[in-house]
C-alpha positions in Angstrom: -0.5 6.7 -0.5 -4.2 8.0 -0.7 -6.7 5.9 -1.5 -7.4 7.2 -4.7 -3.8 7.2 -5.7 -4.1 3.4 -4.8 -7.1 2.7 -6.6 -5.7 4.6 -9.7 -2.5 3.1 -9.1 -4.6 -0.1 -9.5 -6.3 0.8 -12.4 -3.3 1.5 -14.3 -0.8 -1.0 -13.8 -2.8 -4.0 -15.7 -3.9 -1.2 -18.1 -0.5 -0.6 -19.1 0.8 -4.3 -18.9 -2.3 -5.7 -20.9 -1.2 -2.7 -23.4 2.2 -3.4 -23.9 1.2 -7.2 -24.2 -0.5 -6.4 -27.0 1.7 -3.7 -28.7 3.2 -4.5 -32.0 7.6 -5.2 -31.7 8.7 -1.8 -30.7 10.9 0.4 -32.7 14.0 1.6 -31.1 12.3 5.1 -30.7 9.3 3.7 -28.4 10.2 3.2 -24.7 11.1 -0.3 -23.7 9.7 -2.7 -21.0 12.6 -1.6 -18.5 12.0 2.2 -19.1 8.1 1.8 -19.0 8.0 -0.5 -15.7 10.4 1.4 -13.2 9.3 2.1 -9.9 9.9 6.2 -10.9 7.5 5.9 -13.8 4.5 4.4 -11.4 5.6 7.1 -9.2 5.7 9.8 -11.7 2.4 8.0 -12.9 0.7 8.2 -9.8 1.7 12.0 -8.4 0.4 13.1 -11.9 -2.7 11.3 -11.9 -3.7 12.4 -8.2 -2.5 15.9 -8.3 -4.3 19.2 -7.5 -3.7 19.5 -11.0 -6.3 17.4 -11.9 -9.0 18.4 -9.5 -10.0 15.2 -8.4 -10.8 13.9 -11.6 -14.4 14.0 -10.8 -17.0 12.4 -13.7 -17.1 15.0 -16.7 -14.3 17.6 -15.0 -11.5 19.2 -16.9 -9.3 17.2 -14.3 -10.7 14.0 -15.8 -10.3 15.0 -19.1 -6.5 15.8 -18.3 -5.9 12.4 -17.0 -8.0 10.6 -19.8 -5.3 12.1 -22.1 -2.9 11.4 -20.0 -3.5 8.1 -20.0 -3.9 7.9 -23.8 -0.3 9.9 -24.4 1.1 6.7 -22.5 -0.5 4.4 -23.9 0.3 5.3 -27.4 3.5 6.1 -26.7 4.0 2.9 -25.7 3.0 1.4 -29.6 -0.8 0.6 -28.3 -3.8 0.9 -30.8 -7.2 2.0 -29.6 -10.0 -0.7 -29.3 -12.9 1.4 -28.2 -15.9 2.4 -29.9 -15.2 3.8 -33.7 -11.7 3.3 -33.5 -11.8 5.5 -30.3 -9.7 5.1 -27.0 -13.1 5.2 -25.0 -16.1 3.6 -24.2 -19.2 5.2 -23.5 -21.3 4.2 -20.3 -24.2 5.5 -18.4 -23.6 6.5 -14.6 -26.9 6.7 -12.8 -26.7 8.7 -9.7 -30.2 8.2 -8.5 -33.6 7.6 -9.6 -35.4 9.8 -11.9 -38.1 11.3 -10.7 -41.5 11.9 -12.6 -43.1 14.7 -10.7 -46.7 13.9 -11.9 -46.3 10.4 -10.6 -44.4 11.4 -7.2 -46.6 12.2 -4.3 -46.6 12.6 -0.4 -49.6 12.1 1.5 -50.2 12.2 5.3 -53.2 11.1 6.8 -55.2 13.6 8.6 -53.3 16.3 7.0 -55.2 18.4 3.7 -52.2 19.7 2.3 -50.3 19.5 -1.1 -46.7 18.7 -0.8 -45.0 20.5 -3.2 -41.9 17.8 -4.5 -38.3 19.1 -4.0 -39.7 21.8 -2.1 -41.4 20.3 1.2 -39.9 16.8 0.4 -37.9 14.9 -1.6 -37.5 11.1 -1.8 -33.5 9.7 -1.2 -31.9 8.5 -4.3 -32.1 4.7 -2.7 -35.8 5.1 -2.0 -38.2 2.4 -3.3 -41.3 3.7 -5.7 -43.8 1.9 -4.0 -46.6 2.9 -1.1 -45.4 3.2 2.2 -47.9 3.0 5.2 -47.2 3.6 8.5 -47.5 5.5 11.9 -45.3 8.7 11.2 -43.1 9.9 13.9 -40.7 13.1 14.3 -37.3 12.1 15.7 -35.5 15.6 15.6 -32.2 15.2 13.8 -32.1 11.6 14.2 -28.9 11.7 16.3 -27.3 9.8 18.9 -24.3 11.5 20.3 -23.1 10.0 23.6 -20.0 12.2 23.3 -22.0 14.9 23.2 -24.6 13.7 26.0 -27.8 14.4 23.2 -29.8 11.5 22.1 -32.9 12.1 20.0 -33.9 8.7 20.7 -34.0 8.7 24.2 -37.1 7.4 25.5 -38.5 7.0 22.2 -39.4 4.0 20.2 -38.7 4.0 16.4 -39.2 0.6 15.6 -41.9 0.0 12.6 -42.5 4.0 12.0 -42.0 6.4 9.2 -39.5 9.1 10.8 -39.7 12.4 9.9 -36.4 14.4 10.7 -34.6 17.4 10.2 -31.3 17.3 8.0 -27.8 18.1 9.2 -27.4 19.1 13.1 -28.7 21.3 16.0 -27.5 24.8 15.1 -25.6 23.5 12.1 -25.0 27.1 11.4 -23.7 28.8 14.5 -20.0 28.7 14.9 -19.5 27.9 18.5 -22.5 24.9 18.5 -21.0 21.7 20.3 -21.8 19.5 17.0 -18.7 21.0 14.7 -20.0 24.8 14.0 -18.7 26.1 11.0 -17.7 22.8 9.5 -20.6 19.6 10.0 -19.6 16.7 12.3 -20.4 12.9 11.6 -23.4 13.6 12.7 -24.9 15.3 10.7 -24.6 13.0 7.5 -27.6 11.0 6.5 -25.8 7.3 7.1 -25.6 8.1 10.6 -28.8 8.6 11.3 
């Protein structure tokens, strides 16, 4: 079972259990615990919520909206009542996916180089970047890759400690289908976390 399906199952099961525990006495037309809590029912829920029809359920996508409607239908069928804002089933929340850049405040200066570096064109800070001044010697580290399996090491004979590193994104020859690092698809060495 995929990790996403397991996570969804871990979220759905307690939600359904909680909902049923607080539901009023069920009329005969509503499903009973015997029909709601079967292996087949769990599998059916997980199979639908993990299906290609929902397209991965990314935030603010049609797939996530379908998944939300499905879960609401299941809760309503179990006789639950909404407890979200304004009597709805939903609770709004904010998701931050990085830091908001203020163009007028963001600047890159390299000592000894008389040039204006344009934000989002020449440089961009990473989402986890701190907002403070950083000083130190600047060094170029190629692609920042250490790949013994390809006998490739941008750090061979290079001391990076205490330096601000400048490096290319991705990997060498990343548009060449015959490239050693994966050709048409980037290898794991292209990921920033691997550099």
